[in-house]
N, C-alpha and C positions, 0 to 999 in steps of 0.2 A: 504494500500500500504506500501511497505517496501523501505526505502531509502538506496541505496547501494553506497559505496564509493570505489574508486580505485585510487591508485597512479600509475603513468606511466612515461615512458621515451620513446621518439620516434625520429626517423630521417625521418619521413614522412613529406610531405608538408602539411601545414595547409590549411583549407578551410574557406573562409570568409575573410573579410577585416581586422579583428583584430587578429593578430597572438597570442596574449596573452589570448584571449577569442574566440577561433575558433569554428566554427560550427561542425568541425570534422577534420579528417586527410585523405589524399587521397592515390593514388596508386604510386605516384612519391616520389623522395627524396626531402628533404627540399631545398628550393631555395637557401639556404646558403651553400649547399654542402652535400656530402654523410655522412660526419662525424659530421655534425651539429646536436646537440641534443636539444630537448625540454623536460623539466621536468615539470610535472604538476599533477593535481588531477581532478577527475570528480565525479559527483554524478548523480544518475538516480533513477527513481521509477520503482518498479516491484511488481507484485501481489504476496503477501506472500503465499496464498493457492496454486497458480501455482508452486511456488518454492518448497513448501513442497511436492506436488504431485510427482515431479521429484526426490526429495531427498529420498522419501520413497517407490518408485516404486519397486515392488518385481517381481523376475523372477521365472521361473518354478523350478529352482534348489535352491531357497531360497536366492539367492544373492539379495542385496538391493542397489539401487542407480543408477539413470540414469543421469549422469552428461552431457552426450552428448546432450540429449534432452533438459536439462536445459540450456546448452550453446546456443542452437538454439533459445530458447525463450528469453534469455537475450540479444542476438545479436539484436533482433528486438527492445527491449526496449532501446538499446544503441543509436538508432537513435535520441532520445530525450534527451540524456545526456547533462548536463551542464558542460562545460570544462573550467578550468582555468590553463593556463601555467604560470610557474614562470618567471617573466620578467627578461631578461638577457640583460644588456647593455654593455657587454664586447666588442663587435665589434664596438660600438659607442663611447666608453670611450676615453677621451683625456689624461687620466692618468691611472696608474695601479690601478685596483680595488682590494681591500683587499679580500683574499680568503673567509672570512666569509660573504661577500656580494654577492658572486656568486650564481646563481640559483641552481647549483648542491649542494652547501653547505647547502643552505636553505632546499632543498629537503631532503638531508640525515639527517639534523638536525630534521626535522619533523618526519621522519621515526624512528629516534633514540628515540624521545619522545613516539612514539607508542610502541616501543619495551620495554621501561621502564615500560609500563603497562602490562607486562607479555605476550608479543606477539612475536613469531618468525616471520621472514620475508622470503617469498619464491619469488625469482625473476623468472619470467616466460617469456621465449622466444618462440613464436609460430612458426608454420611451414609455408609451402607454400600454395598459393592459398587462402589467408585469407585476408579479408577486415578489415578495422579499426574496424567496428562494431562487426565483428566476433571475432576479437582479444580481444576486451573488454568483449564480452560474454563468451569466453573461460576462460579468467583470473578470472572473477567473479564466474563462475561455479566451477573452481578449488578451489577458496577460500571457497565457500559454501560447496562443497562436502568434502573437507578435514576437515573442522571444525565440520561437523556433526558427525565425529567419536570420537571427543574428550570427555573425561570424565570431571567431575567437577574438578579433580586435575590438568588436563592439562591446559596450557595456550592456547589462541587462536592463529591463524596464519593469517597474512596479506600477500596477494599476490601483488607483484609489476610487472606490465606489461612492457616489452620492446617490442615495435611494430615496425617492419621494413616494407618497402614498398612492401608487397607481392601483387601479381597481383589481386587476387580475381576474376579471369576470368572464363568463361564457356568453354574456349578452353584449355583443359588439357595439351596437349603437348607444345603448344605455351606458356602457362602460366608457365609450369615447367621450360622451358629454360630461360624465362625472370626472374623468381624468383631465379633461381640458380645464375645468375649474380648479382642480387640485394642482395642476401644473402651473397655472397662473399664480395661485397662492404660494406655491413652493418657491417661486422665483425670489421671494423675499428672503427665504432661508438660504438659498444658494448665494444671493447677494451678501448676506451676513457672513457666510463662510468665506467668500472672496475678500470681503473687507478685513476679516480677521487675518487672512493670508497676507494681504497687502501690508498690514501693520507688522506682522511677524517678519516679512522680508525687509521692510524698512528698518526694523530694529537690528536685524542681522547685519545689514550693510553699515549701520551706524557703529555697531560693536566691532565690525571688521576694520573700520577706519580708525578705531581706537585701539587696534591690535588685541582685542578681547575675543575675537571670533575668527574661525577659519571658514572660508567659503568653499563650496564645492564647485566643480566646473560642469555640472550636469544641468539638464533642462527640465522645466515643467511643460506639460502639454495638456490639452483638453479635448476630449471626444464626446460629442453629444449625438445620441441616436433618436430619430423620429421626434416624438413630442418632447424629448429632453432638450431639443433646440428651442422650443417654446418656453421651457423653464429658464433657459439661458437668456432668451429675449426679455422675459419679464424681470429677471435679475438686473439687467441693464437699465430697463425703463424705470423700475420701481425702487431701486436701491443704489446701484453703483453711480449712475449719472447724478442723482440727487445729492449724494454725499461728496461727489467730486466737484460740484458747482460748475463754474465755467472752465475749470482746469482740464487738462488732458487726462484721460483715464490711465492708470498705471499699467505699464506693460509687464505682465506676469508670466505670459506663455510664449514659448518658441513657436508652437504650432497649435492651431485650433482646427479640429476636423468636425465638419457638420455632415453627418451621414444620414441619408434619407430624411432630410429636415422637414418636419411637419409645421411649416410656417409659410406665410405668403411669399410669393415669388419676387416681390419688390422690397423685401424686408431690409436689404442692404442699401437702398437708395436714400438720398438725403432726407432727413427728418423721420425716417421709418425706424422700426424697433431695433435693428442691428446695425444701423448706419455708422455707429462709433465703435463697433467691435474691433476694428482694425487697430485701434489705439492700444488694445490689451495684448496684442500678439505680433510677432514678426511675419507670420504667414497664416492665412485661413483658407482651407480647402473644402469645397462643397462636393459631395458625391451624390449623384442623382440617377434615377432609373425611370425612364418614360413608361415602363410597363409595371410600375409599382402599384398594385391594387390598393394598398393601404392609403396611398396618396389620393386615389380616386374617392375612396370612402371618406377621407378627411375633407376633400373638396365639397362634397355634397352634404356632409353632416354639419360642417362649420359654416362655410359660405361657398360661393361659386368661383372664388378666385383660385387661380392655379397655385399649386404647392411648389415650393422650392425644390423639394425632394423628387418631384415628378417631372419638372421641366427646366430646372436651373433658373438662373437669374432672368427676370423679365426683360431687363435692359442692361446687358453686361457693360456697355460703355459708360453707364452712370455709376458703376461700382468702383470703390477704391482699388488701386492697383495691387494691394496686398492680397486681395480676395481672388482665388482661383477656383475653377470648377472642373469636375471630371464627369463625363457622361459614361455611365456604366451599362447602358441599355443593351449593347451588343453582346455582352457576356453573361448578364444576370438572367437566371431562368429558374423555374420551379419554386421550391420552398425557400430559396435564398433571395427571392425578389425584393424583400424588405430588410432583411438582416444581413445583407451582403458585406458589411464591414468586417464580419467574422469569416468570410469565405475567401480562400485561395488567393486569387490575383489582387483583389481589392485590399485585402488584409496585408499582403506583401507591399502594395503601393504605399499604404500608411506607414509601414515600417521603414520603407526607403526614405520617406520624408523625414521621419524621426532621425534617421541615420545621416541626413544631410546629402542624400543623393540628388543630383541636379534635376530640375523639372523636366528637362528634355533628354536626360541620359538614356543611352541605348538600352541599358538593362531594364528600364521601365517598360511595361507592356501597355504603352499608350502613345497616341500620336496627337500632335497639336493641330487644331483646326484653324480655319481662317479667322475665327473669332479670337480676339486677344485674350490671353490667360485662360484658355479653355482647351481641354484634351478629351479624346475619346479612348476609353479603355478597350483593349483588344487582346 
């Protein structure tokens, strides 16, 4: 058996009598409010041969890697995960708690220690209709599939899960409407987490300037899937921009990956929900699929506007030059039509970006189109 470890943050309600060692997390918001955050770690056992079978699965066109199947297997294993949340006494304190004693600071400090060991960190925000166990399975599958591409010279990558109370229901239209509201409200929690991260990074650089801290040379990345992109959009609109005032948003990420984004196709244009996302990252890449049924469902359930994950940017020329897009329609098929960020070629492309491979490098399985900053996966 293989012991897998995952860092996480969540605003879901805990299950069980002990909030610091819960049995799991549920479908509702934390009892302390929508913006309340739990930071923690979990460990679980998984069969290594089964993991390897999914990682090495070959398709007829010689593509390799079934991360979606692996995610399903790991989701079942997650039911027996051992969870420890970082104890936070802020709400009970009779005096101000020093920042270095906060649960979030301890969490970021432990992540920093991991990064000092040559590991990049990828923050992952899942999509709609996802239970806690499925969120854990997807996050660990993402971590395993990305790392399988690395060479001996590459460092490893650690995935950090942010899980919001997604319905996980068998009633798709009811679940979608419920999750849309929960995603909107969860944006504030993600915004809080990012503001805490901003403060931590600022303090790190201050301490480094005073020779009291050693900085690592590794990067932070962010990957949002499906409605997780709407959570990110709302974190920008409802938290980050308001707290930053007229100033530029802090750049915290090297890459932001927007996979099958369930947001309007003009969201990056001036004045729209993600028009300032480029300030937070060096690169932003959109992966979309014109045959994504989930995007069609979203279009007719939410409004009639095209979805970014189904058609790409409405007006690419109006989008900041840090924002790239990749059309995956030619290669995505069958069950992976929506979760293709975990699959073979697309997953490898994400790793290549993390590893600093050039956008037009020959080893990438994509070709540039006549549109500026747009590629077609092949």
